[in-house]
Residue, then its C-alpha position, 0 to 999 in steps of 0.5 A: m500500500s502506497e503512502g497516499e492510499r494508507l493515509t486516505e484509508l486512515a483519513k476515511r476511517r477516522g473522519f479526517y476526509f472522505p469523497s462527497a456524496g457517496a450515496y449518490g456515486g460520488a463526484s470526483g474532485f470533491w471531498t468532505y472534511g469530517p470531524q477530525g479533518a474540519a478541526l485540523k483544517s481550522n487549526i492550520e488556517d488559524a496558524w496561517r492567519d496568526r503568522f501572515v495576517v496578524r503578526e504582519g499587520h495585514q487586513e483580512i476580507s471575504a469576498p464572494d465565490v462567484m464574480p461577473e464575467p468582466v472580472f476575468e476578462a480583465s485578469g486574463h483567466l478567460e483567455g489563458f486559464d487552461d490545461m492540456i486535455i487529450e481525449c482517447p479515440g477509443c473510449g472517449a475518456t479525457h486525460r490531462a496530457d501533461h500528467l500522462v507524460e509525467d507518469e509515463t516518463d522521467i519528465e518532471e515538469a511537463e506542464s512547462l512544455p508546449n502542447e506540440e512538444i507533448m504530442d511528440i513525447i506521447a508518440d515517441h514513448g507510446i503512451e496508451c489511454p490509462s482507461c482502455g489501453e488505446s494508443l494516444s499517438g497522433v491524438s491532438v492535445d488541446n487547451f481546456n479552460l478550467m473555470f466553472e461557468t454560471n449565470i447571475g440572476p435568471g437567464s443568461s444576460s449576466p454570465g459569471y464564473l466561480r472564482p478559480e483563485t481568491a486573489q481577484g476578490i482582493f484585486v477588484e476591491f483595491p480602490q476601496l481597500s486602499e482607503y481602509a489602509r489610508n492610502q499608505l503603502p505598503f499594505g497587505v490584504a489576505q483572504i481564506g476561502k474557496a476557489y474552484r477549478n474544473e480539473i480534467s483528471p482529479r487525482k491523489s485525493l486532496v492534491r488535485v480537486r475541483e473545489f479547494t480552500q486557499a489562503e492568499l495574501e496580496h501585498f501591495v508595495d511601492p516598487e521604488d521605496d518599500e523594502p521588506p525587513l530582510e534582517a528579520v529572516e536573513d539567517v533562515t536557511l532555505p532548500l532552494y531548487s533553482g531554475e539553473s539547477q533543474q536545467a543542469e545535468d547534476g543539479g540539485v537542491e542548494r541550501l542557502t540562507v535568505g541573505e545568501a540567496v539574495e546576495d547571490g541573486v538566486i532569488a531575484s525579489d527581496w520581497v519573495a525572498y522575505y516570505l520564503g523565509v517567513a514561510r519556511d519556519w511556518y511550515e515546520r511549525i505546523g508539522v511539515d517534515m523539512d527533510r521532505f521539503r524544498f522551494r522550487q523556482h518556476l521555469p520560464g515556460e511555466l511562469a504564469h501570465y502575470a509573474s516575473d518570478c515565482w517559487d513553489a513550496e513543494t513537499e514529497i509524498d510517495g516520491d512525488w513532489i507536490e506544490v503546496t504554496g506559490f510565491a509570486y512577484r505579480g508586478d502591477y499586472d492585476l491592478r493595471k488590467h482592472a484599471d484598463h477594463s474598469g476605468e476606475d483609479f487603481t492607484v494610490f496618492k503618494q504625498y511628498d514631504e515638500p512640494v516639488t517643481v518639475e517640467r511636465p510635457t503637455v499637449d492640447p490637440d486642436m480638435s477642430y483640426l483632428g475632428p475633420e481629419f480623423g473623423g470618429d477616431a479624433q478623440a482616440v488620436a488626442d488620447a494617444l497624443e497625450a500618452l505619448a507626451e508623457r511617455d516620450p516627449d522627444a517624439f514631438e521635436g520634429d515637424e510631425v508626430t505619429v501615434e498608433v490606435d488600434g493598429d492603425s498609424y496617424t500622423v499629426p503636425v506638432e503645431e496642431t498638438n499644441f505641445s509644450v513643456e511646463e513647470v508645475t508644482e506637485n504635492g505628490e504623485h499617483v503610484r500603482p503598486h506592485v503585488v507580492e503574492p504567497s498563495f497557500g493551498v490548505g488542502r494540500l497542506i492538510y494532506t502533507v501534514l497528515a502524510h508526514a505525521y503518520t508513524e508506525d511503531e510498537v508498544d508493549g509488543e503490539e503494533r501502533t499507528y499514530l499521528d505525530l501532529p504538533p499539539e497546536q495543530a492536533p484536531t483534539t488537544v486531550g482525551v479524557f477517560p475514566l479507568m472504569d465506569k464505576d465508583g464515581m470515576a465517570e462522573y469525576a472524569g466528566d467534570i474534568a472534561d467539562a472544565l477543560r472545555e471551558a478553559g478553551h481546550s478541544v476534548t474528547y471524553d471516551d469510556s468505551g473499552a479497555i483503556g489501552r484501546r482508548y489510548r490507540r484510538q486517540d493516538e491514531v487521530g493525533t491527540p497529543y495528551c490523555v488524562t485518566v481518572d483512576y481511584e487515586s484521582l478520587e483520593e488525592d485529586t491527581v490524574t494520569l497525564r500520558e504523552r502520545d509520542s513516547t507513551e510516557q505517563t506522569r501524575v499531575s494535580i487536577d488544579g492547574l491542569a488546564e494551565t499545564l495543557d496550555r503550556l504544553v501546547d504553546g511549547e512553554t514547557t515539555f512533558d519531560a519537564l513535568 
């Protein structure tokens, strides 16, 4: 049984996650989180919110899952949010072509290759349909848009889409959000929410799904003036798999500190380097095995349309590397596109410390000339002249100046443009921020944390399975058991369970079966501590406190039990210290 199969079996049996709508045959790519999984998911989201929102001083919003079509026209998703699809000529099954190549060859990042090359690889390797065995040689590899389409309101006059990422819900609200930030850069806006992608071939349980949760941060910065606090992370060591290493025959992961990676130019963006440093320690905090972890740089062919550089955090499971986070420098692409399509202002006004006198090229085109000369295009020509004067005033040095409008060239005598250079006093300028984006896949993080926590050992001659989850992330903090359901032990244990819940701990009460069986059940869902009430408890107000990983036990007073658990979970003390 593979690591993933073993994990999926445990997840279903113990209530972490399972396929949705099983009573109706299920729907591929959709999963339900059970009681344990929902609690683990909430804990990971809380840990993310603590580190990337609260401690960084950012804002958080919650935008709608459905957005109107113009949003995705502006963002580029309607045109370029595609995966490679191939349809079997024998059985009609559809598959993601780059995944077939990765499964059947040594090529790791087939997504970065063009469709034509994927077709050639399929033919050269004789790759067959996984469903029926039909040869796929010569079959066309096409693009398939991954967005779920819907209608907003009755009829089809207002098309909309389920968002394929939470980011656009932040970008389209930038004019309002910048006001909440008092137009002071830098500022960050975060969001934890659902995203939807109509995957061609969902697989590997939570890894490739059609509905998933993202935790995304959009950090808006002034590209000229804002610098990250690199000194806070400069000594953090990162396992980096750069694009250069990926393309070298003997390339591999290189371990550099954040400071070294920036100084050597391995990471181009200081902001991306900062968030890699912050994230590396956070991954370890939630239970990712750092021996099975790396940051991989995107190759040029796989860069998103908006990104100048991007690094993925990847974790190893079953010998495969799984992307769990993308760290991208998006520039001003998103805000510029939404400004162009909406006509709204997606800038912030940057106030100068003192007024500044500058030379400003201006034009005041003579519309009495442009109108008869260019007819309905006159205003567009005037706008193009204004933009050209701002961008390249030297173009007006001759007798004529030429501009392009929708691919057509228009030549205008300079004297008809009323070009001039004037001295103006300015109190500030409008700045369109650049965006740094760490985007986390919560489901993939859950899958990773569970896989890396899965442990088998032997206790008292008996095989045991347990989840080595950090106490902060474990779905349940403590299991409370009466040794026996007699002589008031059950009532005593019930009172302890209620008191611990009142103190804010997640508690499971269990009085069913032998005490060893109850310990094993809690071990298997990762509960870090168990409290057992026995006869000594009734006489001396103490209980047995058991630690999951070592199975060691100690007696502690009931007075202060909640505080002791707090200190253990927060890392302020250790079980050995008790």
